[in-house]
C-alpha positions, 0 to 999 in steps of 0.5 A: 758410598763411592763419590764417583758412583754418585756423580755417574748416577746422579739421576738415580740417586736423586730418584731414590732420595725423592721416592724415600721422601715421598714414602716418609711423607705418606707416613707422617703427612697426615699427622703433621696436618692434624688429620688422622687417616682412617683406612677401610678397616678403621673406617669400618670400625668407626662406622660400626661404633656409630661414628658420624659419617660425613660425605662432602661430595657434590649432590650428584656424586652422593646420589650415585651411591654413599655410605649408609647413614652418611650425612651429606654436606658438600664441602663448599657448604660445610663452613656455613652449615657447621651448626648442623653438626654441633652435637657431634663435636665430642664424638668421632667423625669420619669424613669421606669424599671420592678419593680423600682429598676434599675430605682432608680439607673438610677435616681441617675445617672441622678441627678448626671449628673445635671437633675433637676426633676427626678422621679422613677416610683414606681413599674415600668412597672409592676405597670403601667400594673396592673393599666391598663395603655397603653403599646405598642410593637411599 
C-alpha cells in the first residue's frame, strides 16, 4: 500500500483497522472468555435436548415473559444459590438474560463453580423473541 495514501487517509485506515479488530473479537471473544455463545438455533437445540435454561434477569423482567421451563435466579443472587443447581453440574446449561450481557457474567460464575457445559444465549430473550420462539408468563 502506498505510504502517501495512508498518510492522507489515516482516519480511514484507523477505522478499517478498528473495525477489523472488532470483527475478529466477535469470533474469538467468547472462546477466550471460556464461555461458548449459543445463537437461537443452538439455544433451541439445547432447549429441545432438555438442557437447563437459567434466566438471570430481575424478577419483573422474568415475570414479563421467559423461556418455558426456565429456572429463575437473578444474577445478584446466583453465587449464593449455586446449591440449587448442583445436580446440573454435568449437564448442559443455557444461561439467558435480556441481551446476553448479564448471562455472560453468570456463565463465568458457573464455570468457576465447576459446571462443565455452559452456554451464553447470544442476544438473550430479545433474540429468542425475535426468532418467534415460545415465551411464557407462567
